[in-house]
N, CA and C atoms as a LAMMPS dump frame, in Angstrom:
ITEM: TIMESTEP
0
ITEM: NUMBER OF ATOMS
354
ITEM: BOX BOUNDS ff ff ff
-5.0000000000000000e+02 5.0000000000000000e+02
-5.0000000000000000e+02 5.0000000000000000e+02
-5.0000000000000000e+02 5.0000000000000000e+02
ITEM: ATOMS id mol type element x y z
1 1 1 N -453.138 -196.171 -110.932
2 1 2 C -452.907 -196.877 -112.173
3 1 3 C -453.831 -198.096 -112.281
4 2 1 N -454.157 -198.688 -111.161
5 2 2 C -455.032 -199.859 -111.171
6 2 3 C -456.422 -199.51 -111.676
7 3 1 N -456.898 -198.305 -111.385
8 3 2 C -458.239 -197.927 -111.836
9 3 3 C -458.317 -197.817 -113.359
10 4 1 N -457.189 -197.626 -114.037
11 4 2 C -457.191 -197.598 -115.499
12 4 3 C -457.373 -198.996 -116.086
13 5 1 N -456.823 -199.976 -115.403
14 5 2 C -456.888 -201.348 -115.897
15 5 3 C -458.037 -202.147 -115.288
16 6 1 N -458.76 -201.577 -114.357
17 6 2 C -459.849 -202.291 -113.698
18 6 3 C -460.934 -202.738 -114.669
19 7 1 N -461.395 -201.913 -115.622
20 7 2 C -462.405 -202.41 -116.57
21 7 3 C -461.911 -203.592 -117.408
22 8 1 N -460.652 -203.558 -117.811
23 8 2 C -460.099 -204.666 -118.594
24 8 3 C -460.016 -205.918 -117.743
25 9 1 N -459.557 -205.778 -116.512
26 9 2 C -459.46 -206.912 -115.595
27 9 3 C -460.845 -207.501 -115.314
28 10 1 N -461.835 -206.637 -115.104
29 10 2 C -463.195 -207.129 -114.88
30 10 3 C -463.738 -207.841 -116.115
31 11 1 N -463.457 -207.325 -117.29
32 11 2 C -463.901 -207.964 -118.521
33 11 3 C -463.285 -209.348 -118.68
34 12 1 N -461.986 -209.477 -118.397
35 12 2 C -461.311 -210.775 -118.481
36 12 3 C -461.876 -211.739 -117.452
37 13 1 N -462.05 -211.286 -116.226
38 13 2 C -462.61 -212.154 -115.184
39 13 3 C -464.037 -212.577 -115.52
40 14 1 N -464.843 -211.65 -116.027
41 14 2 C -466.207 -211.979 -116.408
42 14 3 C -466.211 -213.041 -117.52
43 15 1 N -465.345 -212.899 -118.497
44 15 2 C -465.247 -213.887 -119.573
45 15 3 C -464.833 -215.253 -119.063
46 16 1 N -463.858 -215.288 -118.143
47 16 2 C -463.426 -216.56 -117.57
48 16 3 C -464.538 -217.212 -116.744
49 17 1 N -465.258 -216.42 -115.961
50 17 2 C -466.345 -216.964 -115.136
51 17 3 C -467.476 -217.489 -116.024
52 18 1 N -467.859 -216.723 -117.052
53 18 2 C -468.925 -217.182 -117.946
54 18 3 C -468.502 -218.471 -118.656
55 19 1 N -467.255 -218.535 -119.122
56 19 2 C -466.753 -219.747 -119.769
57 19 3 C -466.774 -220.939 -118.831
58 20 1 N -466.307 -220.747 -117.603
59 20 2 C -466.294 -221.849 -116.632
60 20 3 C -467.711 -222.297 -116.286
61 21 1 N -468.624 -221.351 -116.11
62 21 2 C -470.014 -221.699 -115.79
63 21 3 C -470.647 -222.483 -116.934
64 22 1 N -470.449 -222.044 -118.16
65 22 2 C -471.025 -222.74 -119.307
66 22 3 C -470.455 -224.144 -119.461
67 23 1 N -469.155 -224.315 -119.268
68 23 2 C -468.567 -225.647 -119.341
69 23 3 C -469.092 -226.56 -118.233
70 24 1 N -469.226 -226.009 -117.033
71 24 2 C -469.72 -226.807 -115.906
72 24 3 C -471.173 -227.209 -116.126
73 25 1 N -472.005 -226.282 -116.519
74 25 2 C -473.419 -226.596 -116.75
75 25 3 C -473.548 -227.596 -117.9
76 26 1 N -472.765 -227.433 -118.948
77 26 2 C -472.808 -228.361 -120.066
78 26 3 C -472.411 -229.772 -119.669
79 27 1 N -471.382 -229.896 -118.837
80 27 2 C -470.958 -231.236 -118.423
81 27 3 C -471.942 -231.863 -117.436
82 28 1 N -472.644 -231.055 -116.662
83 28 2 C -473.616 -231.6 -115.71
84 28 3 C -474.937 -231.981 -116.398
85 29 1 N -475.349 -231.229 -117.378
86 29 2 C -476.653 -231.432 -118
87 29 3 C -476.596 -232.447 -119.148
88 30 1 N -475.497 -232.482 -119.874
89 30 2 C -475.436 -233.33 -121.066
90 30 3 C -475.379 -234.808 -120.691
91 31 1 N -475.994 -235.654 -121.521
92 31 2 C -475.921 -237.086 -121.257
93 31 3 C -474.532 -237.616 -121.579
94 32 1 N -474.075 -238.564 -120.779
95 32 2 C -472.751 -239.153 -120.967
96 32 3 C -472.925 -240.663 -121.079
97 33 1 N -473.095 -241.147 -122.319
98 33 2 C -473.276 -242.573 -122.548
99 33 3 C -472.257 -243.039 -123.583
100 34 1 N -471.003 -243.185 -123.192
101 34 2 C -469.997 -243.621 -124.167
102 34 3 C -470.189 -245.09 -124.536
103 35 1 N -469.938 -245.401 -125.775
104 35 2 C -469.925 -246.787 -126.218
105 35 3 C -468.788 -246.949 -127.229
106 36 1 N -468.433 -248.177 -127.575
107 36 2 C -467.286 -248.372 -128.476
108 36 3 C -467.454 -247.708 -129.842
109 37 1 N -468.685 -247.612 -130.343
110 37 2 C -468.909 -246.964 -131.642
111 37 3 C -468.567 -245.479 -131.591
112 38 1 N -468.994 -244.819 -130.514
113 38 2 C -468.736 -243.382 -130.398
114 38 3 C -467.268 -243.082 -130.116
115 39 1 N -466.6 -243.957 -129.415
116 39 2 C -465.223 -243.706 -129.019
117 39 3 C -464.201 -244.199 -130.038
118 40 1 N -464.634 -244.9 -131.066
119 40 2 C -463.69 -245.435 -132.041
120 40 3 C -463.256 -244.332 -133.015
121 41 1 N -461.98 -244.33 -133.387
122 41 2 C -461.523 -243.336 -134.37
123 41 3 C -462 -243.725 -135.758
124 42 1 N -462.324 -242.747 -136.557
125 42 2 C -462.749 -243.012 -137.923
126 42 3 C -462.182 -241.951 -138.836
127 43 1 N -462.124 -242.272 -140.102
128 43 2 C -461.555 -241.368 -141.09
129 43 3 C -462.495 -241.346 -142.289
130 44 1 N -463.205 -240.252 -142.452
131 44 2 C -464.127 -240.092 -143.572
132 44 3 C -465.195 -241.183 -143.597
133 45 1 N -465.662 -241.623 -142.44
134 45 2 C -466.744 -242.587 -142.387
135 45 3 C -466.301 -244.024 -142.348
136 46 1 N -465.007 -244.297 -142.414
137 46 2 C -464.563 -245.688 -142.315
138 46 3 C -463.347 -245.757 -141.396
139 47 1 N -463.017 -246.958 -140.993
140 47 2 C -461.923 -247.148 -140.043
141 47 3 C -460.599 -246.649 -140.608
142 48 1 N -459.76 -246.13 -139.727
143 48 2 C -458.443 -245.662 -140.141
144 48 3 C -457.62 -246.852 -140.625
145 49 1 N -456.882 -246.664 -141.71
146 49 2 C -456.133 -247.78 -142.28
147 49 3 C -454.625 -247.59 -142.194
148 50 1 N -454.17 -246.413 -141.809
149 50 2 C -452.738 -246.179 -141.661
150 50 3 C -452.49 -245.286 -140.459
151 51 1 N -451.227 -245.037 -140.212
152 51 2 C -450.834 -244.161 -139.119
153 51 3 C -451.253 -242.729 -139.431
154 52 1 N -451.663 -242.007 -138.418
155 52 2 C -452.093 -240.62 -138.611
156 52 3 C -450.935 -239.722 -139.019
157 53 1 N -449.728 -240.146 -138.786
158 53 2 C -448.555 -239.336 -139.113
159 53 3 C -447.9 -239.761 -140.416
160 54 1 N -448.673 -240.368 -141.317
161 54 2 C -448.097 -240.801 -142.586
162 54 3 C -447.737 -239.583 -143.443
163 55 1 N -446.798 -239.77 -144.345
164 55 2 C -446.358 -238.676 -145.2
165 55 3 C -447.306 -238.539 -146.383
166 56 1 N -447.586 -237.301 -146.739
167 56 2 C -448.398 -237.008 -147.911
168 56 3 C -447.481 -236.699 -149.081
169 57 1 N -447.965 -236.991 -150.254
170 57 2 C -447.227 -236.655 -151.46
171 57 3 C -447.157 -235.137 -151.584
172 58 1 N -446.031 -234.628 -152.031
173 58 2 C -445.839 -233.185 -152.134
174 58 3 C -446.785 -232.577 -153.161
175 59 1 N -447.275 -233.375 -154.108
176 59 2 C -448.206 -232.85 -155.101
177 59 3 C -449.52 -232.412 -154.467
178 60 1 N -449.88 -233.047 -153.357
179 60 2 C -451.09 -232.623 -152.646
180 60 3 C -450.952 -231.165 -152.212
181 61 1 N -449.808 -230.82 -151.648
182 61 2 C -449.582 -229.448 -151.197
183 61 3 C -449.486 -228.491 -152.381
184 62 1 N -448.899 -228.942 -153.473
185 62 2 C -448.784 -228.099 -154.653
186 62 3 C -450.162 -227.754 -155.211
187 63 1 N -451.028 -228.744 -155.295
188 63 2 C -452.38 -228.487 -155.783
189 63 3 C -453.122 -227.562 -154.821
190 64 1 N -452.92 -227.744 -153.524
191 64 2 C -453.569 -226.869 -152.542
192 64 3 C -453.08 -225.43 -152.69
193 65 1 N -451.787 -225.243 -152.878
194 65 2 C -451.243 -223.899 -153.042
195 65 3 C -451.748 -223.272 -154.339
196 66 1 N -451.816 -224.069 -155.406
197 66 2 C -452.329 -223.539 -156.667
198 66 3 C -453.797 -223.155 -156.533
199 67 1 N -454.562 -223.946 -155.789
200 67 2 C -455.959 -223.601 -155.57
201 67 3 C -456.073 -222.266 -154.833
202 68 1 N -455.278 -222.081 -153.8
203 68 2 C -455.311 -220.828 -153.049
204 68 3 C -454.891 -219.665 -153.948
205 69 1 N -453.883 -219.882 -154.768
206 69 2 C -453.415 -218.833 -155.666
207 69 3 C -454.513 -218.382 -156.616
208 70 1 N -455.184 -219.326 -157.253
209 70 2 C -456.221 -218.946 -158.212
210 70 3 C -457.491 -218.491 -157.521
211 71 1 N -457.704 -218.935 -156.312
212 71 2 C -458.829 -218.423 -155.533
213 71 3 C -458.597 -216.949 -155.198
214 72 1 N -457.375 -216.602 -154.834
215 72 2 C -457.053 -215.195 -154.572
216 72 3 C -457.135 -214.364 -155.842
217 73 1 N -456.795 -214.973 -156.967
218 73 2 C -456.912 -214.248 -158.235
219 73 3 C -458.365 -213.838 -158.467
220 74 1 N -459.277 -214.748 -158.232
221 74 2 C -460.698 -214.43 -158.395
222 74 3 C -461.121 -213.374 -157.384
223 75 1 N -460.575 -213.444 -156.183
224 75 2 C -460.91 -212.444 -155.171
225 75 3 C -460.445 -211.051 -155.598
226 76 1 N -459.348 -210.961 -156.345
227 76 2 C -458.89 -209.671 -156.85
228 76 3 C -459.704 -209.203 -158.05
229 77 1 N -460.286 -210.137 -158.797
230 77 2 C -461.028 -209.755 -159.994
231 77 3 C -462.359 -209.072 -159.67
232 78 1 N -463.018 -209.456 -158.6
233 78 2 C -464.316 -208.856 -158.282
234 78 3 C -464.226 -207.357 -157.983
235 79 1 N -463.363 -206.929 -157.063
236 79 2 C -463.299 -205.476 -156.834
237 79 3 C -462.774 -204.715 -158.051
238 80 1 N -461.88 -205.351 -158.805
239 80 2 C -461.375 -204.705 -160.018
240 80 3 C -462.514 -204.469 -161.002
241 81 1 N -463.379 -205.459 -161.158
242 81 2 C -464.488 -205.314 -162.098
243 81 3 C -465.464 -204.228 -161.655
244 82 1 N -465.611 -204.043 -160.36
245 82 2 C -466.538 -203.02 -159.848
246 82 3 C -466.017 -201.616 -160.141
247 83 1 N -464.711 -201.413 -159.978
248 83 2 C -464.152 -200.066 -160.151
249 83 3 C -463.534 -199.847 -161.53
250 84 1 N -463.711 -200.782 -162.442
251 84 2 C -463.104 -200.652 -163.771
252 84 3 C -463.483 -199.363 -164.487
253 85 1 N -464.744 -198.91 -164.45
254 85 2 C -465.047 -197.645 -165.131
255 85 3 C -464.284 -196.452 -164.547
256 86 1 N -463.953 -196.508 -163.275
257 86 2 C -463.253 -195.383 -162.641
258 86 3 C -461.754 -195.408 -162.907
259 87 1 N -461.154 -196.601 -163.002
260 87 2 C -459.699 -196.665 -163.157
261 87 3 C -459.262 -196.633 -164.611
262 88 1 N -460.179 -196.889 -165.523
263 88 2 C -459.902 -196.708 -166.942
264 88 3 C -458.959 -197.731 -167.533
265 89 1 N -458.311 -197.303 -168.623
266 89 2 C -457.461 -198.204 -169.386
267 89 3 C -456.205 -198.622 -168.612
268 90 1 N -455.674 -197.753 -167.771
269 90 2 C -454.481 -198.11 -166.994
270 90 3 C -454.784 -199.272 -166.056
271 91 1 N -455.934 -199.258 -165.411
272 91 2 C -456.33 -200.354 -164.539
273 91 3 C -456.577 -201.629 -165.301
274 92 1 N -457.149 -201.501 -166.492
275 92 2 C -457.388 -202.665 -167.337
276 92 3 C -456.071 -203.325 -167.745
277 93 1 N -455.11 -202.515 -168.186
278 93 2 C -453.815 -203.048 -168.61
279 93 3 C -453.084 -203.682 -167.429
280 94 1 N -453.152 -203.049 -166.262
281 94 2 C -452.493 -203.611 -165.08
282 94 3 C -453.071 -204.975 -164.725
283 95 1 N -454.39 -205.122 -164.797
284 95 2 C -454.999 -206.408 -164.48
285 95 3 C -454.663 -207.449 -165.543
286 96 1 N -454.582 -207.048 -166.794
287 96 2 C -454.224 -208.006 -167.835
288 96 3 C -452.781 -208.5 -167.654
289 97 1 N -451.883 -207.622 -167.226
290 97 2 C -450.508 -208.048 -166.932
291 97 3 C -450.516 -209.031 -165.762
292 98 1 N -451.297 -208.727 -164.734
293 98 2 C -451.425 -209.617 -163.582
294 98 3 C -451.941 -210.987 -164.01
295 99 1 N -452.995 -211.007 -164.82
296 99 2 C -453.567 -212.269 -165.297
297 99 3 C -452.588 -213.009 -166.208
298 100 1 N -451.848 -212.291 -167.02
299 100 2 C -450.871 -212.924 -167.895
300 100 3 C -449.79 -213.632 -167.083
301 101 1 N -449.311 -212.986 -166.04
302 101 2 C -448.294 -213.6 -165.186
303 101 3 C -448.846 -214.87 -164.541
304 102 1 N -450.079 -214.82 -164.071
305 102 2 C -450.674 -216.007 -163.46
306 102 3 C -450.895 -217.115 -164.475
307 103 1 N -451.318 -216.774 -165.666
308 103 2 C -451.535 -217.795 -166.692
309 103 3 C -450.207 -218.426 -167.104
310 104 1 N -449.164 -217.63 -167.238
311 104 2 C -447.85 -218.174 -167.573
312 104 3 C -447.39 -219.135 -166.473
313 105 1 N -447.586 -218.771 -165.224
314 105 2 C -447.232 -219.669 -164.121
315 105 3 C -448.04 -220.952 -164.139
316 106 1 N -449.326 -220.846 -164.444
317 106 2 C -450.179 -222.03 -164.511
318 106 3 C -449.753 -222.949 -165.656
319 107 1 N -449.468 -222.376 -166.816
320 107 2 C -449.032 -223.182 -167.957
321 107 3 C -447.696 -223.851 -167.649
322 108 1 N -446.803 -223.149 -166.975
323 108 2 C -445.515 -223.72 -166.588
324 108 3 C -445.723 -224.931 -165.681
325 109 1 N -446.578 -224.782 -164.667
326 109 2 C -446.85 -225.898 -163.76
327 109 3 C -447.497 -227.059 -164.507
328 110 1 N -448.368 -226.758 -165.425
329 110 2 C -449.051 -227.791 -166.208
330 110 3 C -448.043 -228.558 -167.071
331 111 1 N -447.159 -227.818 -167.752
332 111 2 C -446.167 -228.453 -168.628
333 111 3 C -445.152 -229.276 -167.832
334 112 1 N -444.833 -228.84 -166.612
335 112 2 C -443.895 -229.584 -165.77
336 112 3 C -444.528 -230.858 -165.206
337 113 1 N -445.848 -231.006 -165.358
338 113 2 C -446.524 -232.191 -164.855
339 113 3 C -446.865 -232.13 -163.381
340 114 1 N -446.873 -230.929 -162.823
341 114 2 C -447.137 -230.793 -161.387
342 114 3 C -448.579 -231.124 -161.044
343 115 1 N -449.479 -231.07 -162.002
344 115 2 C -450.888 -231.336 -161.742
345 115 3 C -451.282 -232.774 -162.079
346 116 1 N -450.349 -233.573 -162.52
347 116 2 C -450.639 -234.968 -162.891
348 116 3 C -450.549 -235.865 -161.657
349 117 1 N -451.536 -236.734 -161.505
350 117 2 C -451.534 -237.726 -160.422
351 117 3 C -451.216 -239.079 -161.048
352 118 1 N -450.15 -239.669 -160.602
353 118 2 C -449.715 -240.956 -161.176
354 118 3 C -450.264 -242.117 -160.4
């Protein structure tokens, strides 16, 4: 039974050895000149001004989710447009229903003020 798993075991060991060798060579060859500028924490090019564990407004997550939703919508539109001649009117109507549902959801979020930053 060991001979069945020997290639897998050798592959794992080879990967671990190559990883360890590369890390060791990198730490031996690379220059190590730390200074306060390099070791200081920064946030977007300037000093951190609050705790890293501060709470974010829930609207940030809502906008992120809406972005992902509409990004996926566009991802569905490209293959649909490519095969539209093959799927015919049924495919066209199905995509229009899909787009209508998404537009209704977007208008609902807009009217509720979910996209407004106060």
